[in-house]
PLY file of the C-alpha trace (Angstrom):
ply
format ascii 1.0
element vertex 391
property float x
property float y
property float z
element edge 390
property int vertex1
property int vertex2
end_header
31.95 13.49 -20.64
29.91 14.95 -17.78
27.29 16.34 -20.17
26.90 12.86 -21.65
26.53 11.47 -18.12
23.83 14.05 -17.36
21.84 13.21 -20.51
22.10 9.47 -19.87
20.64 9.96 -16.40
17.75 11.90 -17.92
17.16 9.11 -20.46
17.03 6.59 -17.60
14.27 8.65 -15.95
16.46 9.76 -13.06
15.01 13.21 -12.19
18.21 15.27 -12.24
18.06 19.03 -12.68
20.51 21.50 -14.18
21.04 23.05 -10.74
22.17 19.69 -9.33
24.46 19.15 -12.30
26.06 22.56 -11.77
26.49 21.77 -8.07
28.42 18.65 -9.05
30.69 20.67 -11.35
31.24 23.27 -8.63
32.27 20.52 -6.21
34.72 19.15 -8.77
36.17 22.61 -9.40
36.62 23.03 -5.65
38.54 19.71 -5.47
36.40 18.38 -2.64
37.39 14.81 -3.61
40.54 13.06 -4.69
40.84 12.10 -8.33
39.50 8.61 -7.83
36.56 7.00 -9.57
35.14 5.73 -6.30
35.18 9.22 -4.77
33.56 10.67 -7.89
30.86 7.99 -7.76
29.83 8.92 -4.23
30.01 12.65 -4.92
27.90 12.44 -8.06
25.38 10.14 -6.38
25.02 12.51 -3.43
24.64 15.50 -5.78
22.28 14.03 -8.37
20.06 11.47 -6.62
17.30 12.81 -4.37
15.16 9.69 -4.03
16.28 6.23 -2.86
14.14 4.63 -5.55
16.54 5.97 -8.19
19.78 4.62 -6.70
19.83 1.50 -8.86
19.03 3.48 -12.03
21.93 5.77 -11.19
24.28 2.81 -10.68
23.33 1.34 -14.05
23.95 4.63 -15.87
27.21 5.26 -14.01
28.46 1.77 -14.88
27.51 2.30 -18.53
28.97 5.79 -18.96
32.21 5.22 -17.05
32.72 1.60 -18.05
36.32 0.51 -17.66
37.45 3.39 -15.44
37.29 1.49 -12.17
40.62 -0.27 -11.82
41.93 -2.19 -8.87
45.53 -1.70 -9.89
47.85 -1.39 -12.84
47.29 -4.16 -15.37
44.48 -5.82 -13.40
41.88 -5.62 -16.15
41.97 -7.85 -19.18
39.71 -9.02 -21.98
38.72 -12.52 -20.92
37.16 -14.64 -23.71
33.52 -15.31 -22.95
33.74 -19.00 -23.86
36.30 -19.54 -21.11
33.78 -18.39 -18.55
30.99 -20.81 -19.32
30.52 -23.24 -16.51
30.56 -26.76 -17.96
31.12 -28.72 -14.82
30.92 -28.59 -11.05
33.63 -30.19 -9.01
32.40 -31.33 -5.61
35.00 -31.36 -2.87
34.78 -32.94 0.54
35.22 -30.80 3.62
38.67 -32.35 4.11
39.70 -31.37 0.57
38.41 -27.85 1.06
40.35 -27.57 4.30
43.57 -28.47 2.49
43.25 -25.56 0.05
45.12 -22.58 1.44
44.78 -18.92 0.59
47.41 -17.42 -1.68
48.42 -14.80 0.84
46.16 -11.77 0.69
44.79 -9.22 -1.78
48.02 -7.93 -3.30
49.38 -11.41 -3.85
46.17 -12.54 -5.54
46.12 -9.50 -7.86
49.78 -10.04 -8.80
49.12 -13.72 -9.50
46.03 -12.91 -11.58
47.97 -10.46 -13.73
50.72 -13.03 -14.24
48.34 -15.79 -15.24
46.41 -13.52 -17.62
49.67 -12.86 -19.42
50.66 -16.55 -19.52
47.36 -18.28 -20.24
46.46 -18.66 -23.91
43.51 -21.09 -23.89
40.41 -22.11 -21.99
40.90 -24.32 -18.94
38.63 -26.22 -16.59
38.92 -28.40 -13.52
42.44 -27.39 -12.54
44.16 -25.66 -9.68
46.11 -22.90 -11.43
44.70 -21.42 -14.63
41.64 -19.20 -14.97
38.70 -21.47 -15.76
35.71 -23.31 -14.38
35.05 -26.02 -11.85
38.49 -26.14 -10.28
40.35 -25.10 -7.17
42.21 -22.19 -8.77
41.67 -18.88 -6.99
40.60 -17.37 -10.34
37.51 -18.37 -12.28
34.00 -19.64 -11.79
32.01 -22.50 -10.27
34.88 -23.96 -8.32
36.16 -23.65 -4.78
38.95 -21.67 -3.20
38.89 -20.05 0.23
40.22 -16.74 -1.14
39.90 -15.90 -4.79
38.64 -13.73 -7.61
35.27 -14.73 -9.06
35.16 -14.23 -12.83
32.14 -14.88 -15.03
29.95 -16.66 -12.49
26.25 -15.79 -12.17
26.27 -15.49 -8.38
28.34 -16.31 -5.32
28.01 -19.68 -3.62
30.59 -19.95 -0.84
30.93 -16.25 0.02
34.74 -16.37 -0.01
35.67 -14.31 -3.09
37.75 -11.22 -2.27
36.92 -9.65 -5.64
33.93 -10.22 -7.92
34.57 -9.71 -11.62
31.07 -10.31 -12.91
28.58 -8.40 -14.95
26.56 -6.39 -12.43
22.80 -6.67 -12.76
20.67 -4.30 -10.73
17.12 -4.69 -9.57
15.18 -1.47 -9.22
14.01 -0.69 -5.72
10.35 -1.65 -5.61
8.08 1.22 -4.62
5.34 -1.31 -3.87
7.13 -2.88 -0.91
5.91 -2.36 2.61
7.71 0.34 4.51
10.16 0.60 7.34
10.23 3.50 9.80
12.96 5.36 7.91
11.14 5.24 4.56
7.86 6.22 6.21
9.51 9.34 7.66
10.77 10.32 4.20
7.29 9.90 2.71
5.55 11.79 5.52
7.80 14.80 5.00
5.76 15.74 1.97
3.07 16.89 4.38
4.72 20.05 5.68
3.77 23.66 6.20
6.42 25.63 8.01
5.94 28.77 10.10
7.95 30.69 12.67
6.18 31.15 15.99
7.23 31.56 19.59
10.34 33.00 21.20
13.16 34.17 18.88
15.86 31.55 19.44
17.63 31.32 16.06
20.03 33.73 14.36
18.50 35.57 11.40
21.64 35.80 9.28
20.12 37.76 6.39
18.35 40.12 8.76
21.52 40.62 10.79
23.59 41.49 7.69
20.96 43.91 6.40
20.47 45.61 9.76
24.22 45.82 10.43
24.81 47.46 7.05
22.01 49.94 7.72
22.99 50.79 11.31
26.73 50.87 10.79
27.40 48.55 13.72
26.75 44.89 14.52
23.00 44.51 14.98
22.10 40.89 15.66
18.59 39.79 14.72
16.89 36.66 16.03
13.84 34.76 14.73
11.60 32.01 16.17
12.33 28.40 15.31
10.83 27.18 12.05
8.26 24.49 12.83
5.92 22.27 10.87
2.45 23.69 11.52
0.48 20.81 10.03
-2.07 19.38 12.48
-2.73 15.65 12.12
-5.45 13.43 13.58
-4.90 9.66 13.17
-7.40 6.88 13.86
-5.89 3.39 14.09
-7.94 0.23 13.61
-6.76 -2.22 16.27
-7.39 -5.90 16.97
-8.85 -8.77 14.94
-7.55 -8.92 11.37
-5.23 -5.98 12.12
-3.08 -8.14 14.41
-1.03 -9.29 11.43
-0.21 -5.64 10.61
0.87 -4.54 14.09
4.56 -4.14 13.26
3.89 -2.03 10.19
1.40 0.16 12.03
3.88 0.62 14.87
6.46 1.85 12.36
3.94 4.25 10.84
2.96 5.52 14.30
6.59 5.99 15.32
7.42 7.87 12.12
4.31 10.07 12.38
5.10 11.09 15.96
8.58 12.11 14.85
7.52 14.08 11.78
4.39 15.80 13.11
4.69 17.88 16.27
0.94 18.50 16.39
-0.34 14.92 16.28
-3.33 13.37 18.03
-4.22 9.70 17.76
-7.09 7.41 18.73
-8.00 3.75 18.35
-11.12 2.07 17.02
-12.07 -1.47 16.01
-13.08 -2.31 12.43
-15.15 0.84 11.85
-15.55 4.18 13.56
-18.52 4.33 15.96
-19.65 6.58 18.82
-16.60 5.85 20.96
-12.79 5.79 20.52
-9.94 5.33 22.99
-6.24 6.10 23.52
-5.23 3.13 25.70
-6.16 -0.35 24.49
-5.78 -1.80 27.97
-8.54 0.49 29.23
-10.72 0.78 26.19
-13.80 -0.45 28.02
-13.41 1.89 31.00
-11.84 5.00 29.45
-13.63 5.33 26.14
-13.96 8.81 24.65
-16.97 10.16 22.82
-16.33 10.44 19.10
-18.51 13.55 19.04
-16.27 15.16 21.66
-13.20 14.39 19.57
-14.73 15.84 16.42
-15.75 19.00 18.29
-12.38 19.41 20.02
-10.11 19.38 16.97
-10.85 22.06 14.35
-11.46 21.46 10.67
-7.91 22.41 9.64
-6.64 19.06 10.97
-5.55 16.44 8.43
-7.34 13.17 9.21
-5.80 9.75 8.53
-7.53 6.43 9.09
-5.28 3.37 9.23
-6.96 -0.01 8.87
-7.55 -2.98 6.60
-11.28 -2.17 6.20
-11.95 -5.91 6.44
-15.18 -6.70 8.28
-18.79 -7.63 7.74
-20.53 -5.04 5.52
-23.25 -4.88 8.19
-20.76 -3.20 10.55
-20.69 -0.25 8.15
-24.26 -0.11 6.91
-26.53 -1.22 9.81
-27.20 -0.18 13.40
-26.20 -3.00 15.74
-23.76 -4.37 13.18
-20.69 -4.01 15.39
-19.17 -7.28 16.59
-18.30 -5.84 20.02
-21.30 -3.75 21.11
-24.68 -2.45 20.04
-24.05 0.59 17.89
-27.00 2.94 17.68
-25.85 4.25 14.30
-24.07 2.52 11.41
-20.32 3.00 11.18
-20.67 4.55 7.75
-22.61 7.46 9.27
-19.66 8.30 11.53
-17.23 8.16 8.63
-19.47 10.53 6.68
-19.51 12.95 9.62
-15.72 13.00 9.75
-15.55 13.77 6.03
-18.08 16.58 6.41
-16.04 18.25 9.17
-12.52 17.76 7.80
-11.69 18.70 4.23
-8.52 16.60 4.14
-9.32 13.02 5.01
-7.76 9.76 3.73
-7.63 6.04 4.53
-4.35 4.09 4.50
-4.69 0.34 4.04
-1.90 -2.17 4.90
-3.45 -4.81 2.61
-1.82 -4.92 -0.87
-3.95 -3.08 -3.38
-4.26 -6.09 -5.67
-6.48 -7.78 -3.04
-8.87 -4.89 -2.47
-11.49 -5.89 -5.03
-12.22 -9.15 -3.20
-13.40 -7.49 0.03
-16.92 -5.93 -0.09
-16.48 -3.94 3.13
-13.27 -2.41 1.80
-15.04 -1.24 -1.34
-17.81 0.35 0.76
-15.35 2.29 2.93
-13.34 3.33 -0.12
-16.51 4.77 -1.64
-17.41 6.60 1.60
-13.90 8.09 1.69
-14.36 9.50 -1.80
-11.90 6.96 -3.25
-9.17 8.42 -1.03
-7.80 5.04 0.06
-4.10 4.34 -0.40
-1.95 1.22 0.16
0.73 1.33 2.85
3.60 1.25 0.38
6.22 3.83 -0.53
4.27 4.93 -3.59
0.92 4.72 -1.83
2.05 6.81 1.14
3.60 9.33 -1.23
0.26 9.74 -3.03
-1.57 9.93 0.31
0.57 12.83 1.49
0.06 14.62 -1.82
-3.69 14.29 -1.38
-3.54 15.72 2.14
-1.36 18.60 0.95
-3.99 19.92 -1.46
0 1
1 2
2 3
3 4
4 5
5 6
6 7
7 8
8 9
9 10
10 11
11 12
12 13
13 14
14 15
15 16
16 17
17 18
18 19
19 20
20 21
21 22
22 23
23 24
24 25
25 26
26 27
27 28
28 29
29 30
30 31
31 32
32 33
33 34
34 35
35 36
36 37
37 38
38 39
39 40
40 41
41 42
42 43
43 44
44 45
45 46
46 47
47 48
48 49
49 50
50 51
51 52
52 53
53 54
54 55
55 56
56 57
57 58
58 59
59 60
60 61
61 62
62 63
63 64
64 65
65 66
66 67
67 68
68 69
69 70
70 71
71 72
72 73
73 74
74 75
75 76
76 77
77 78
78 79
79 80
80 81
81 82
82 83
83 84
84 85
85 86
86 87
87 88
88 89
89 90
90 91
91 92
92 93
93 94
94 95
95 96
96 97
97 98
98 99
99 100
100 101
101 102
102 103
103 104
104 105
105 106
106 107
107 108
108 109
109 110
110 111
111 112
112 113
113 114
114 115
115 116
116 117
117 118
118 119
119 120
120 121
121 122
122 123
123 124
124 125
125 126
126 127
127 128
128 129
129 130
130 131
131 132
132 133
133 134
134 135
135 136
136 137
137 138
138 139
139 140
140 141
141 142
142 143
143 144
144 145
145 146
146 147
147 148
148 149
149 150
150 151
151 152
152 153
153 154
154 155
155 156
156 157
157 158
158 159
159 160
160 161
161 162
162 163
163 164
164 165
165 166
166 167
167 168
168 169
169 170
170 171
171 172
172 173
173 174
174 175
175 176
176 177
177 178
178 179
179 180
180 181
181 182
182 183
183 184
184 185
185 186
186 187
187 188
188 189
189 190
190 191
191 192
192 193
193 194
194 195
195 196
196 197
197 198
198 199
199 200
200 201
201 202
202 203
203 204
204 205
205 206
206 207
207 208
208 209
209 210
210 211
211 212
212 213
213 214
214 215
215 216
216 217
217 218
218 219
219 220
220 221
221 222
222 223
223 224
224 225
225 226
226 227
227 228
228 229
229 230
230 231
231 232
232 233
233 234
234 235
235 236
236 237
237 238
238 239
239 240
240 241
241 242
242 243
243 244
244 245
245 246
246 247
247 248
248 249
249 250
250 251
251 252
252 253
253 254
254 255
255 256
256 257
257 258
258 259
259 260
260 261
261 262
262 263
263 264
264 265
265 266
266 267
267 268
268 269
269 270
270 271
271 272
272 273
273 274
274 275
275 276
276 277
277 278
278 279
279 280
280 281
281 282
282 283
283 284
284 285
285 286
286 287
287 288
288 289
289 290
290 291
291 292
292 293
293 294
294 295
295 296
296 297
297 298
298 299
299 300
300 301
301 302
302 303
303 304
304 305
305 306
306 307
307 308
308 309
309 310
310 311
311 312
312 313
313 314
314 315
315 316
316 317
317 318
318 319
319 320
320 321
321 322
322 323
323 324
324 325
325 326
326 327
327 328
328 329
329 330
330 331
331 332
332 333
333 334
334 335
335 336
336 337
337 338
338 339
339 340
340 341
341 342
342 343
343 344
344 345
345 346
346 347
347 348
348 349
349 350
350 351
351 352
352 353
353 354
354 355
355 356
356 357
357 358
358 359
359 360
360 361
361 362
362 363
363 364
364 365
365 366
366 367
367 368
368 369
369 370
370 371
371 372
372 373
373 374
374 375
375 376
376 377
377 378
378 379
379 380
380 381
381 382
382 383
383 384
384 385
385 386
386 387
387 388
388 389
389 390
């Protein structure tokens, strides 16, 4: 049974490995859960699913492989003729009529009554207040109204009062094109990691302690420095103008980046990179920093990320004096080229959906300057961006 489950997950393109499958079997052998389907569902999901994008695929396979195992109680499940469940009518009740309908008395009472009526009912029924059917006030059925009931065979909920839903479950795959929240951004950024142990020894080296103790003949505790992510990141954020509509998303990216990267430096620019950048938007006119100084300060092993919509006049990239805010002595494209010459790992992340990129000439120019290393700010796009930086 479990082997079949494993192969079905593979067929559904859920990336499960043999090691994860064996871990699941080890957990079952160790009796870490009770013998309940619900407990097994959560255990197997935790053991076999590594990526949130595959949760719905896993649910579909689990439902298919273990169909019929999830029972609410003895005798609760029954084969209900499909034709009974077709909604032929809708009975509209006034608020006064709805208020007069009382609950049957809780979950156990409803389940007992459902079992009883399944045994007694022999034909399709509609518009009533007792039998399982459609368009009535019975607590069992579809397209009717009852303040506390079991929904059977209805496409979707309408009143939000069903205590049990007995419908065919349809799942929608999590879309890896959606814009990100802080939590998902953190997960994606974790691909860009390079760990090293430096500094004071503050953590127990268990393997070293065991080896040294065995060699010395007495307890010899060994300590090691904390394991830290040694990736250095330099981020340039486009701010103002057309980027105002992307502030929330950029804030989430900034928050996630500061959490994931201990060695992070950031600066702001407007539309395109020129001779000056800044760290405080309130003082950008009085405390502007030389871009040359920034490029000379941070060594070439830094990973550089530009965040912006690349939406501007093409003249801002290709001509001196093209900036909308000041007279730039050199075109913005020259400064982008200089960054790429200094830093081997350099990408551009764009919050605009990729399907709109071809309609913006300035975006195409910047994409070309960046060596086609422009990625959309989506789960998939950020994942590809981190892979590019990790090369």
